Biopython code that builds the backbone (N, CA, C, O; Angstrom):
import numpy as np
from Bio.PDB.StructureBuilder import StructureBuilder

atoms = [
    (1, "MET", "N", (-21.265, 25.769, 8.695)),
    (1, "MET", "CA", (-21.315, 26.893, 7.788)),
    (1, "MET", "C", (-22.347, 27.913, 8.276)),
    (1, "MET", "O", (-22.195, 29.111, 8.041)),
    (2, "ARG", "N", (-23.402, 27.437, 8.959)),
    (2, "ARG", "CA", (-24.423, 28.364, 9.459)),
    (2, "ARG", "C", (-23.858, 29.295, 10.532)),
    (2, "ARG", "O", (-24.390, 30.382, 10.758)),
    (3, "LYS", "N", (-22.780, 28.866, 11.189)),
    (3, "LYS", "CA", (-22.160, 29.673, 12.235)),
    (3, "LYS", "C", (-21.048, 30.569, 11.692)),
    (3, "LYS", "O", (-20.394, 31.278, 12.456)),
    (4, "GLY", "N", (-20.831, 30.542, 10.369)),
    (4, "GLY", "CA", (-19.868, 31.460, 9.776)),
    (4, "GLY", "C", (-18.614, 30.821, 9.194)),
    (4, "GLY", "O", (-17.770, 31.532, 8.650)),
    (5, "ALA", "N", (-18.465, 29.497, 9.291)),
    (5, "ALA", "CA", (-17.277, 28.847, 8.725)),
    (5, "ALA", "C", (-17.379, 28.804, 7.198)),
    (5, "ALA", "O", (-18.476, 28.763, 6.641)),
    (6, "THR", "N", (-16.255, 28.814, 6.548)),
    (6, "THR", "CA", (-16.267, 28.695, 5.088)),
    (6, "THR", "C", (-16.575, 27.249, 4.706)),
    (6, "THR", "O", (-16.414, 26.333, 5.513)),
    (7, "LYS", "N", (-17.013, 27.064, 3.479)),
    (7, "LYS", "CA", (-17.324, 25.711, 3.011)),
    (7, "LYS", "C", (-16.081, 24.828, 3.042)),
    (7, "LYS", "O", (-16.147, 23.657, 3.416)),
    (8, "THR", "N", (-14.954, 25.401, 2.645)),
    (8, "THR", "CA", (-13.709, 24.635, 2.625)),
    (8, "THR", "C", (-13.326, 24.168, 4.020)),
    (8, "THR", "O", (-12.949, 23.011, 4.205)),
    (9, "LYS", "N", (-13.419, 25.056, 5.004)),
    (9, "LYS", "CA", (-13.070, 24.717, 6.388)),
    (9, "LYS", "C", (-14.056, 23.693, 6.953)),
    (9, "LYS", "O", (-13.651, 22.752, 7.635)),
    (10, "ALA", "N", (-15.331, 23.873, 6.676)),
    (10, "ALA", "CA", (-16.340, 22.935, 7.168)),
    (10, "ALA", "C", (-16.137, 21.552, 6.560)),
    (10, "ALA", "O", (-16.249, 20.545, 7.259)),
    (11, "CYS", "N", (-15.842, 21.498, 5.280)),
    (11, "CYS", "CA", (-15.622, 20.205, 4.611)),
    (11, "CYS", "C", (-14.390, 19.505, 5.152)),
    (11, "CYS", "O", (-14.426, 18.298, 5.395)),
    (12, "SER", "N", (-13.304, 20.232, 5.345)),
    (12, "SER", "CA", (-12.090, 19.595, 5.868)),
    (12, "SER", "C", (-12.302, 19.102, 7.296)),
    (12, "SER", "O", (-11.704, 18.105, 7.700)),
    (13, "THR", "N", (-13.149, 19.790, 8.065)),
    (13, "THR", "CA", (-13.440, 19.364, 9.442)),
    (13, "THR", "C", (-14.157, 18.017, 9.465)),
    (13, "THR", "O", (-13.893, 17.186, 10.334)),
    (14, "VAL", "N", (-15.057, 17.802, 8.516)),
    (14, "VAL", "CA", (-15.802, 16.530, 8.496)),
    (14, "VAL", "C", (-15.169, 15.497, 7.568)),
    (14, "VAL", "O", (-15.705, 14.398, 7.429)),
    (15, "GLY", "N", (-14.048, 15.818, 6.931)),
    (15, "GLY", "CA", (-13.326, 14.841, 6.117)),
    (15, "GLY", "C", (-13.800, 14.710, 4.682)),
    (15, "GLY", "O", (-13.659, 13.647, 4.078)),
    (16, "LEU", "N", (-14.357, 15.771, 4.130)),
    (16, "LEU", "CA", (-14.789, 15.772, 2.728)),
    (16, "LEU", "C", (-13.974, 16.776, 1.945)),
    (16, "LEU", "O", (-13.483, 17.760, 2.497)),
    (17, "SER", "N", (-13.834, 16.524, 0.662)),
    (17, "SER", "CA", (-13.222, 17.548, -0.178)),
    (17, "SER", "C", (-14.324, 18.517, -0.595)),
    (17, "SER", "O", (-15.502, 18.160, -0.625)),
    (18, "ILE", "N", (-13.936, 19.719, -0.907)),
    (18, "ILE", "CA", (-14.914, 20.721, -1.331)),
    (18, "ILE", "C", (-15.590, 20.274, -2.626)),
    (18, "ILE", "O", (-16.767, 20.561, -2.842)),
    (19, "ARG", "N", (-14.857, 19.579, -3.480)),
    (19, "ARG", "CA", (-15.424, 19.093, -4.737)),
    (19, "ARG", "C", (-16.538, 18.073, -4.479)),
    (19, "ARG", "O", (-17.557, 18.084, -5.170)),
    (20, "THR", "N", (-16.353, 17.199, -3.500)),
    (20, "THR", "CA", (-17.392, 16.233, -3.146)),
    (20, "THR", "C", (-18.642, 16.955, -2.663)),
    (20, "THR", "O", (-19.757, 16.608, -3.052)),
    (21, "PHE", "N", (-18.454, 17.948, -1.822)),
    (21, "PHE", "CA", (-19.587, 18.728, -1.330)),
    (21, "PHE", "C", (-20.331, 19.397, -2.484)),
    (21, "PHE", "O", (-21.561, 19.378, -2.533)),
    (22, "GLN", "N", (-19.584, 19.983, -3.402)),
    (22, "GLN", "CA", (-20.218, 20.640, -4.551)),
    (22, "GLN", "C", (-20.996, 19.633, -5.410)),
    (22, "GLN", "O", (-22.084, 19.939, -5.897)),
    (23, "ARG", "N", (-20.444, 18.456, -5.588)),
    (23, "ARG", "CA", (-21.118, 17.445, -6.394)),
    (23, "ARG", "C", (-22.407, 16.983, -5.705)),
    (23, "ARG", "O", (-23.423, 16.775, -6.370)),
    (24, "TRP", "N", (-22.371, 16.822, -4.384)),
    (24, "TRP", "CA", (-23.541, 16.348, -3.643)),
    (24, "TRP", "C", (-24.641, 17.402, -3.580)),
    (24, "TRP", "O", (-25.819, 17.057, -3.489)),
    (25, "THR", "N", (-24.276, 18.675, -3.627)),
    (25, "THR", "CA", (-25.275, 19.735, -3.511)),
    (25, "THR", "C", (-25.562, 20.412, -4.839)),
    (25, "THR", "O", (-26.098, 21.520, -4.855)),
    (26, "ARG", "N", (-25.230, 19.794, -5.924)),
    (26, "ARG", "CA", (-25.404, 20.391, -7.252)),
    (26, "ARG", "C", (-26.857, 20.770, -7.520)),
    (26, "ARG", "O", (-27.115, 21.838, -8.075)),
    (27, "ASN", "N", (-27.800, 19.931, -7.142)),
    (27, "ASN", "CA", (-29.207, 20.179, -7.461)),
    (27, "ASN", "C", (-30.027, 20.752, -6.308)),
    (27, "ASN", "O", (-31.190, 21.108, -6.497)),
    (28, "SER", "N", (-29.446, 20.843, -5.136)),
    (28, "SER", "CA", (-30.177, 21.409, -4.002)),
    (28, "SER", "C", (-29.199, 22.084, -3.047)),
    (28, "SER", "O", (-27.984, 21.957, -3.196)),
    (29, "ALA", "N", (-29.721, 22.778, -2.101)),
    (29, "ALA", "CA", (-28.869, 23.524, -1.180)),
    (29, "ALA", "C", (-28.369, 22.665, -0.020)),
    (29, "ALA", "O", (-27.391, 23.029, 0.633)),
    (30, "GLU", "N", (-29.016, 21.540, 0.246)),
    (30, "GLU", "CA", (-28.626, 20.710, 1.385)),
    (30, "GLU", "C", (-28.291, 19.294, 0.949)),
    (30, "GLU", "O", (-28.791, 18.797, -0.060)),
    (31, "ILE", "N", (-27.430, 18.656, 1.738)),
    (31, "ILE", "CA", (-27.061, 17.259, 1.492)),
    (31, "ILE", "C", (-28.099, 16.394, 2.198)),
    (31, "ILE", "O", (-28.381, 16.585, 3.381)),
    (32, "THR", "N", (-28.661, 15.445, 1.464)),
    (32, "THR", "CA", (-29.670, 14.589, 2.077)),
    (32, "THR", "C", (-29.053, 13.429, 2.843)),
    (32, "THR", "O", (-29.602, 13.010, 3.862)),
    (33, "SER", "N", (-27.912, 12.893, 2.374)),
    (33, "SER", "CA", (-27.228, 11.813, 3.079)),
    (33, "SER", "C", (-25.797, 11.712, 2.568)),
    (33, "SER", "O", (-25.425, 12.346, 1.581)),
    (34, "ASP", "N", (-25.006, 10.901, 3.262)),
    (34, "ASP", "CA", (-23.633, 10.658, 2.847)),
    (34, "ASP", "C", (-23.654, 9.792, 1.600)),
    (34, "ASP", "O", (-24.035, 8.623, 1.663)),
    (35, "MET", "N", (-23.248, 10.355, 0.464)),
    (35, "MET", "CA", (-23.340, 9.656, -0.808)),
    (35, "MET", "C", (-22.120, 8.777, -1.099)),
    (35, "MET", "O", (-22.081, 8.105, -2.130)),
    (36, "ARG", "N", (-21.121, 8.773, -0.202)),
    (36, "ARG", "CA", (-19.934, 7.957, -0.457)),
    (36, "ARG", "C", (-20.255, 6.473, -0.471)),
    (36, "ARG", "O", (-19.531, 5.698, -1.096)),
    (37, "GLN", "N", (-21.307, 6.063, 0.193)),
    (37, "GLN", "CA", (-21.655, 4.643, 0.221)),
    (37, "GLN", "C", (-22.379, 4.199, -1.045)),
    (37, "GLN", "O", (-22.648, 3.010, -1.214)),
    (38, "TYR", "N", (-22.698, 5.134, -1.936)),
    (38, "TYR", "CA", (-23.376, 4.820, -3.192)),
    (38, "TYR", "C", (-22.564, 5.339, -4.383)),
    (38, "TYR", "O", (-22.998, 6.263, -5.071)),
    (39, "PRO", "N", (-21.389, 4.749, -4.628)),
    (39, "PRO", "CA", (-20.589, 5.257, -5.746)),
    (39, "PRO", "C", (-21.259, 4.954, -7.085)),
    (39, "PRO", "O", (-21.969, 3.959, -7.237)),
    (40, "ARG", "N", (-21.013, 5.838, -8.047)),
    (40, "ARG", "CA", (-21.555, 5.612, -9.387)),
    (40, "ARG", "C", (-20.753, 4.504, -10.055)),
    (40, "ARG", "O", (-19.524, 4.559, -10.104)),
    (41, "GLN", "N", (-21.446, 3.512, -10.563)),
    (41, "GLN", "CA", (-20.794, 2.413, -11.247)),
    (41, "GLN", "C", (-20.955, 2.611, -12.745)),
    (41, "GLN", "O", (-22.062, 2.533, -13.278)),
    (42, "ARG", "N", (-19.873, 2.860, -13.399)),
    (42, "ARG", "CA", (-19.899, 3.047, -14.847)),
    (42, "ARG", "C", (-19.135, 1.913, -15.503)),
    (42, "ARG", "O", (-18.126, 1.435, -14.984)),
    (43, "GLU", "N", (-19.631, 1.500, -16.641)),
    (43, "GLU", "CA", (-18.925, 0.482, -17.394)),
    (43, "GLU", "C", (-17.830, 1.157, -18.208)),
    (43, "GLU", "O", (-18.034, 2.254, -18.728)),
    (44, "PRO", "N", (-16.679, 0.518, -18.325)),
    (44, "PRO", "CA", (-15.620, 1.088, -19.146)),
    (44, "PRO", "C", (-16.066, 1.225, -20.594)),
    (44, "PRO", "O", (-16.781, 0.367, -21.112)),
    (45, "HIS", "N", (-15.650, 2.290, -21.241)),
    (45, "HIS", "CA", (-16.053, 2.516, -22.626)),
    (45, "HIS", "C", (-15.452, 1.482, -23.572)),
    (45, "HIS", "O", (-15.962, 1.273, -24.673)),
    (46, "ASN", "N", (-14.377, 0.841, -23.149)),
    (46, "ASN", "CA", (-13.721, -0.132, -24.017)),
    (46, "ASN", "C", (-13.972, -1.577, -23.571)),
    (46, "ASN", "O", (-13.215, -2.479, -23.930)),
    (47, "LYS", "N", (-15.021, -1.789, -22.801)),
    (47, "LYS", "CA", (-15.350, -3.129, -22.334)),
    (47, "LYS", "C", (-15.687, -4.017, -23.534)),
    (47, "LYS", "O", (-16.373, -3.596, -24.466)),
    (48, "LEU", "N", (-15.186, -5.256, -23.486)),
    (48, "LEU", "CA", (-15.455, -6.192, -24.575)),
    (48, "LEU", "C", (-16.929, -6.556, -24.623)),
    (48, "LEU", "O", (-17.578, -6.729, -23.592)),
    (49, "SER", "N", (-17.437, -6.666, -25.824)),
    (49, "SER", "CA", (-18.809, -7.152, -25.980)),
    (49, "SER", "C", (-18.789, -8.663, -25.842)),
    (49, "SER", "O", (-17.729, -9.287, -25.894)),
    (50, "GLU", "N", (-19.954, -9.244, -25.667)),
    (50, "GLU", "CA", (-20.046, -10.702, -25.551)),
    (50, "GLU", "C", (-19.575, -11.363, -26.848)),
    (50, "GLU", "O", (-18.968, -12.433, -26.803)),
    (51, "ALA", "N", (-19.840, -10.751, -27.988)),
    (51, "ALA", "CA", (-19.388, -11.297, -29.273)),
    (51, "ALA", "C", (-17.856, -11.317, -29.347)),
    (51, "ALA", "O", (-17.273, -12.272, -29.861)),
    (52, "GLU", "N", (-17.205, -10.266, -28.833)),
    (52, "GLU", "CA", (-15.744, -10.223, -28.839)),
    (52, "GLU", "C", (-15.163, -11.284, -27.906)),
    (52, "GLU", "O", (-14.155, -11.916, -28.223)),
    (53, "ARG", "N", (-15.807, -11.473, -26.752)),
    (53, "ARG", "CA", (-15.356, -12.519, -25.822)),
    (53, "ARG", "C", (-15.486, -13.896, -26.466)),
    (53, "ARG", "O", (-14.596, -14.737, -26.341)),
    (54, "GLN", "N", (-16.598, -14.116, -27.152)),
    (54, "GLN", "CA", (-16.806, -15.398, -27.831)),
    (54, "GLN", "C", (-15.780, -15.599, -28.937)),
    (54, "GLN", "O", (-15.299, -16.713, -29.143)),
    (55, "GLN", "N", (-15.443, -14.534, -29.643)),
    (55, "GLN", "CA", (-14.451, -14.632, -30.712)),
    (55, "GLN", "C", (-13.094, -15.054, -30.145)),
    (55, "GLN", "O", (-12.396, -15.871, -30.746)),
    (56, "ILE", "N", (-12.724, -14.505, -29.005)),
    (56, "ILE", "CA", (-11.467, -14.893, -28.354)),
    (56, "ILE", "C", (-11.508, -16.365, -27.974)),
    (56, "ILE", "O", (-10.547, -17.096, -28.216)),
    (57, "LEU", "N", (-12.609, -16.803, -27.382)),
    (57, "LEU", "CA", (-12.727, -18.211, -26.998)),
    (57, "LEU", "C", (-12.694, -19.127, -28.212)),
    (57, "LEU", "O", (-12.057, -20.180, -28.180)),
    (58, "GLU", "N", (-13.371, -18.736, -29.274)),
    (58, "GLU", "CA", (-13.375, -19.560, -30.482)),
    (58, "GLU", "C", (-11.970, -19.690, -31.066)),
    (58, "GLU", "O", (-11.562, -20.775, -31.482)),
    (59, "ILE", "N", (-11.239, -18.587, -31.095)),
    (59, "ILE", "CA", (-9.867, -18.631, -31.617)),
    (59, "ILE", "C", (-9.000, -19.526, -30.748)),
    (59, "ILE", "O", (-8.239, -20.346, -31.261)),
    (60, "CYS", "N", (-9.110, -19.374, -29.442)),
    (60, "CYS", "CA", (-8.284, -20.177, -28.532)),
    (60, "CYS", "C", (-8.648, -21.658, -28.581)),
    (60, "CYS", "O", (-7.829, -22.505, -28.226)),
    (61, "ASN", "N", (-9.853, -21.976, -29.011)),
    (61, "ASN", "CA", (-10.293, -23.373, -29.084)),
    (61, "ASN", "C", (-10.061, -24.021, -30.444)),
    (61, "ASN", "O", (-10.290, -25.220, -30.599)),
    (62, "THR", "N", (-9.612, -23.252, -31.429)),
    (62, "THR", "CA", (-9.332, -23.862, -32.728)),
    (62, "THR", "C", (-8.112, -24.769, -32.593)),
    (62, "THR", "O", (-7.218, -24.492, -31.793)),
    (63, "PRO", "N", (-8.070, -25.852, -33.372)),
    (63, "PRO", "CA", (-6.934, -26.782, -33.267)),
    (63, "PRO", "C", (-5.576, -26.104, -33.480)),
    (63, "PRO", "O", (-4.579, -26.506, -32.880)),
    (64, "LYS", "N", (-5.541, -25.086, -34.326)),
    (64, "LYS", "CA", (-4.284, -24.389, -34.615)),
    (64, "LYS", "C", (-3.716, -23.704, -33.371)),
    (64, "LYS", "O", (-2.499, -23.656, -33.192)),
    (65, "TYR", "N", (-4.594, -23.171, -32.507)),
    (65, "TYR", "CA", (-4.145, -22.395, -31.350)),
    (65, "TYR", "C", (-4.433, -23.063, -30.001)),
    (65, "TYR", "O", (-4.070, -22.513, -28.961)),
    (66, "ALA", "N", (-5.064, -24.210, -29.995)),
    (66, "ALA", "CA", (-5.524, -24.820, -28.745)),
    (66, "ALA", "C", (-4.403, -25.094, -27.747)),
    (66, "ALA", "O", (-4.624, -25.028, -26.538)),
    (67, "ASP", "N", (-3.212, -25.397, -28.235)),
    (67, "ASP", "CA", (-2.103, -25.718, -27.333)),
    (67, "ASP", "C", (-1.156, -24.550, -27.092)),
    (67, "ASP", "O", (-0.090, -24.720, -26.500)),
    (68, "LEU", "N", (-1.547, -23.367, -27.549)),
    (68, "LEU", "CA", (-0.666, -22.208, -27.416)),
    (68, "LEU", "C", (-1.200, -21.211, -26.400)),
    (68, "LEU", "O", (-2.413, -21.044, -26.276)),
    (69, "PRO", "N", (-0.304, -20.546, -25.669)),
    (69, "PRO", "CA", (-0.734, -19.497, -24.738)),
    (69, "PRO", "C", (-0.995, -18.197, -25.495)),
    (69, "PRO", "O", (-0.539, -18.037, -26.627)),
    (70, "PRO", "N", (-1.723, -17.274, -24.881)),
    (70, "PRO", "CA", (-2.018, -15.995, -25.533)),
    (70, "PRO", "C", (-0.786, -15.202, -25.964)),
    (70, "PRO", "O", (-0.842, -14.476, -26.956)),
    (71, "ASN", "N", (0.327, -15.328, -25.235)),
    (71, "ASN", "CA", (1.511, -14.558, -25.633)),
    (71, "ASN", "C", (2.123, -15.079, -26.932)),
    (71, "ASN", "O", (3.015, -14.439, -27.488)),
    (72, "ILE", "N", (1.665, -16.217, -27.420)),
    (72, "ILE", "CA", (2.061, -16.722, -28.735)),
    (72, "ILE", "C", (0.948, -16.466, -29.753)),
    (72, "ILE", "O", (1.221, -16.117, -30.902)),
    (73, "ILE", "N", (-0.309, -16.643, -29.327)),
    (73, "ILE", "CA", (-1.453, -16.492, -30.234)),
    (73, "ILE", "C", (-1.550, -15.068, -30.775)),
    (73, "ILE", "O", (-1.699, -14.877, -31.982)),
    (74, "VAL", "N", (-1.468, -14.082, -29.912)),
    (74, "VAL", "CA", (-1.654, -12.688, -30.328)),
    (74, "VAL", "C", (-0.623, -12.257, -31.366)),
    (74, "VAL", "O", (-1.012, -11.648, -32.363)),
    (75, "PRO", "N", (0.682, -12.538, -31.192)),
    (75, "PRO", "CA", (1.636, -12.161, -32.249)),
    (75, "PRO", "C", (1.399, -12.905, -33.570)),
    (75, "PRO", "O", (1.600, -12.331, -34.640)),
    (76, "ILE", "N", (0.974, -14.177, -33.509)),
    (76, "ILE", "CA", (0.675, -14.906, -34.741)),
    (76, "ILE", "C", (-0.469, -14.227, -35.478)),
    (76, "ILE", "O", (-0.411, -14.034, -36.692)),
    (77, "LEU", "N", (-1.513, -13.865, -34.732)),
    (77, "LEU", "CA", (-2.646, -13.170, -35.348)),
    (77, "LEU", "C", (-2.208, -11.818, -35.914)),
    (77, "LEU", "O", (-2.663, -11.413, -36.984)),
    (78, "ALA", "N", (-1.329, -11.127, -35.201)),
    (78, "ALA", "CA", (-0.845, -9.822, -35.672)),
    (78, "ALA", "C", (-0.071, -9.975, -36.978)),
    (78, "ALA", "O", (-0.191, -9.137, -37.872)),
    (79, "ASP", "N", (0.725, -11.047, -37.093)),
    (79, "ASP", "CA", (1.453, -11.295, -38.340)),
    (79, "ASP", "C", (0.496, -11.539, -39.500)),
    (79, "ASP", "O", (0.829, -11.258, -40.651)),
    (80, "GLU", "N", (-0.700, -12.062, -39.199)),
    (80, "GLU", "CA", (-1.716, -12.303, -40.217)),
    (80, "GLU", "C", (-2.579, -11.057, -40.459)),
    (80, "GLU", "O", (-3.482, -11.072, -41.295)),
    (81, "GLY", "N", (-2.291, -9.978, -39.717)),
    (81, "GLY", "CA", (-3.046, -8.734, -39.881)),
    (81, "GLY", "C", (-4.351, -8.708, -39.108)),
    (81, "GLY", "O", (-5.253, -7.936, -39.432)),
    (82, "ILE", "N", (-4.456, -9.546, -38.093)),
    (82, "ILE", "CA", (-5.687, -9.634, -37.291)),
    (82, "ILE", "C", (-5.390, -9.150, -35.882)),
    (82, "ILE", "O", (-4.463, -9.638, -35.235)),
    (83, "TYR", "N", (-6.176, -8.192, -35.405)),
    (83, "TYR", "CA", (-6.074, -7.758, -34.013)),
    (83, "TYR", "C", (-7.459, -7.848, -33.393)),
    (83, "TYR", "O", (-8.408, -7.220, -33.863)),
    (84, "ILE", "N", (-7.559, -8.630, -32.341)),
    (84, "ILE", "CA", (-8.829, -8.774, -31.631)),
    (84, "ILE", "C", (-8.730, -8.098, -30.266)),
    (84, "ILE", "O", (-9.597, -7.313, -29.883)),
    (85, "ALA", "N", (-7.661, -8.416, -29.543)),
    (85, "ALA", "CA", (-7.460, -7.859, -28.205)),
    (85, "ALA", "C", (-6.002, -8.067, -27.814)),
    (85, "ALA", "O", (-5.255, -8.759, -28.506)),
    (86, "SER", "N", (-5.613, -7.470, -26.714)),
    (86, "SER", "CA", (-4.247, -7.605, -26.220)),
    (86, "SER", "C", (-4.039, -8.972, -25.574)),
    (86, "SER", "O", (-4.993, -9.706, -25.319)),
    (87, "GLU", "N", (-2.773, -9.297, -25.315)),
    (87, "GLU", "CA", (-2.464, -10.559, -24.642)),
    (87, "GLU", "C", (-3.131, -10.614, -23.274)),
    (87, "GLU", "O", (-3.701, -11.636, -22.892)),
    (88, "SER", "N", (-3.054, -9.508, -22.539)),
    (88, "SER", "CA", (-3.632, -9.501, -21.193)),
    (88, "SER", "C", (-5.145, -9.701, -21.242)),
    (88, "SER", "O", (-5.719, -10.325, -20.350)),
    (89, "THR", "N", (-5.790, -9.174, -22.282)),
    (89, "THR", "CA", (-7.233, -9.377, -22.426)),
    (89, "THR", "C", (-7.528, -10.844, -22.734)),
    (89, "THR", "O", (-8.484, -11.409, -22.203)),
    (90, "PHE", "N", (-6.721, -11.454, -23.580)),
    (90, "PHE", "CA", (-6.881, -12.887, -23.852)),
    (90, "PHE", "C", (-6.779, -13.672, -22.548)),
    (90, "PHE", "O", (-7.622, -14.523, -22.263)),
    (91, "TYR", "N", (-5.741, -13.385, -21.756)),
    (91, "TYR", "CA", (-5.575, -14.083, -20.480)),
    (91, "TYR", "C", (-6.785, -13.850, -19.570)),
    (91, "TYR", "O", (-7.281, -14.789, -18.948)),
    (92, "ARG", "N", (-7.255, -12.618, -19.492)),
    (92, "ARG", "CA", (-8.387, -12.290, -18.622)),
    (92, "ARG", "C", (-9.654, -13.025, -19.053)),
    (92, "ARG", "O", (-10.400, -13.524, -18.211)),
    (93, "VAL", "N", (-9.899, -13.093, -20.366)),
    (93, "VAL", "CA", (-11.083, -13.787, -20.865)),
    (93, "VAL", "C", (-10.976, -15.283, -20.566)),
    (93, "VAL", "O", (-11.943, -15.904, -20.126)),
    (94, "LEU", "N", (-9.797, -15.855, -20.807)),
    (94, "LEU", "CA", (-9.614, -17.286, -20.551)),
    (94, "LEU", "C", (-9.723, -17.609, -19.066)),
    (94, "LEU", "O", (-10.281, -18.640, -18.692)),
    (95, "LYS", "N", (-9.198, -16.740, -18.232)),
    (95, "LYS", "CA", (-9.277, -16.969, -16.787)),
    (95, "LYS", "C", (-10.721, -16.884, -16.293)),
    (95, "LYS", "O", (-11.119, -17.633, -15.401)),
    (96, "GLY", "N", (-11.501, -15.979, -16.869)),
    (96, "GLY", "CA", (-12.865, -15.767, -16.408)),
    (96, "GLY", "C", (-13.910, -16.668, -17.045)),
    (96, "GLY", "O", (-15.084, -16.606, -16.679)),
    (97, "CYS", "N", (-13.498, -17.511, -18.000)),
    (97, "CYS", "CA", (-14.495, -18.333, -18.686)),
    (97, "CYS", "C", (-14.779, -19.607, -17.923)),
    (97, "CYS", "O", (-13.979, -20.060, -17.106)),
    (98, "ASP", "N", (-15.917, -20.163, -18.205)),
    (98, "ASP", "CA", (-16.333, -21.441, -17.626)),
    (98, "ASP", "C", (-15.490, -22.538, -18.247)),
    (98, "ASP", "O", (-15.176, -22.464, -19.435)),
    (99, "SER", "N", (-15.115, -23.556, -17.481)),
    (99, "SER", "CA", (-14.276, -24.621, -18.020)),
    (99, "SER", "C", (-14.951, -25.385, -19.142)),
    (99, "SER", "O", (-14.273, -26.039, -19.934)),
    (100, "ASN", "N", (-16.283, -25.317, -19.229)),
    (100, "ASN", "CA", (-17.004, -25.988, -20.318)),
    (100, "ASN", "C", (-16.809, -25.260, -21.645)),
    (100, "ASN", "O", (-17.098, -25.814, -22.706)),
    (101, "GLN", "N", (-16.319, -24.023, -21.591)),
    (101, "GLN", "CA", (-16.132, -23.250, -22.815)),
    (101, "GLN", "C", (-14.775, -23.513, -23.474)),
    (101, "GLN", "O", (-14.523, -23.066, -24.594)),
    (102, "LEU", "N", (-13.914, -24.235, -22.774)),
    (102, "LEU", "CA", (-12.594, -24.523, -23.306)),
    (102, "LEU", "C", (-12.505, -25.988, -23.717)),
    (102, "LEU", "O", (-13.136, -26.857, -23.117)),
    (103, "ILE", "N", (-11.719, -26.240, -24.738)),
    (103, "ILE", "CA", (-11.443, -27.610, -25.145)),
    (103, "ILE", "C", (-10.523, -28.209, -24.096)),
    (103, "ILE", "O", (-9.532, -27.594, -23.702)),
    (104, "GLN", "N", (-10.849, -29.391, -23.652)),
    (104, "GLN", "CA", (-9.980, -30.073, -22.680)),
    (104, "GLN", "C", (-8.720, -30.536, -23.397)),
    (104, "GLN", "O", (-8.789, -31.271, -24.382)),
    (105, "ARG", "N", (-7.580, -30.105, -22.898)),
    (105, "ARG", "CA", (-6.303, -30.423, -23.545)),
    (105, "ARG", "C", (-5.654, -31.597, -22.879)),
    (105, "ARG", "O", (-4.569, -32.015, -23.283)),
]
sb = StructureBuilder()
sb.init_structure("model")
sb.init_model(0)
sb.init_chain("A")
sb.init_seg("    ")
for serial, (resi, resn, name, xyz) in enumerate(atoms, 1):
    if name == "N":
        sb.init_residue(resn, " ", resi, " ")
    sb.init_atom(name, np.array(xyz, "f"), 0.0, 1.0, " ", f" {name:<3s}", serial, name[0])
structure = sb.get_structure()
């Protein structure tokens, strides 16, 4: 750019989008380093709390639901007017839990 190239042309030459360049130089005129190796890690706004995860495990461990898969549990709960999470979330929580947290069937 110091030799007269436009920002867009300079960015495309080095493989950056102009938006990335603008984001990196928002607070200063120069880029201090390649920021692609340090992506911002944000938690999803709808991430389950630990209490919600425990509630799913407790429901799945009750004798009434212990032998049923989530694709049966969730509709039964819905018929009772209870919504905790989707079937896929139930599966994800059960898959990610420690085996000590589940009743051995």
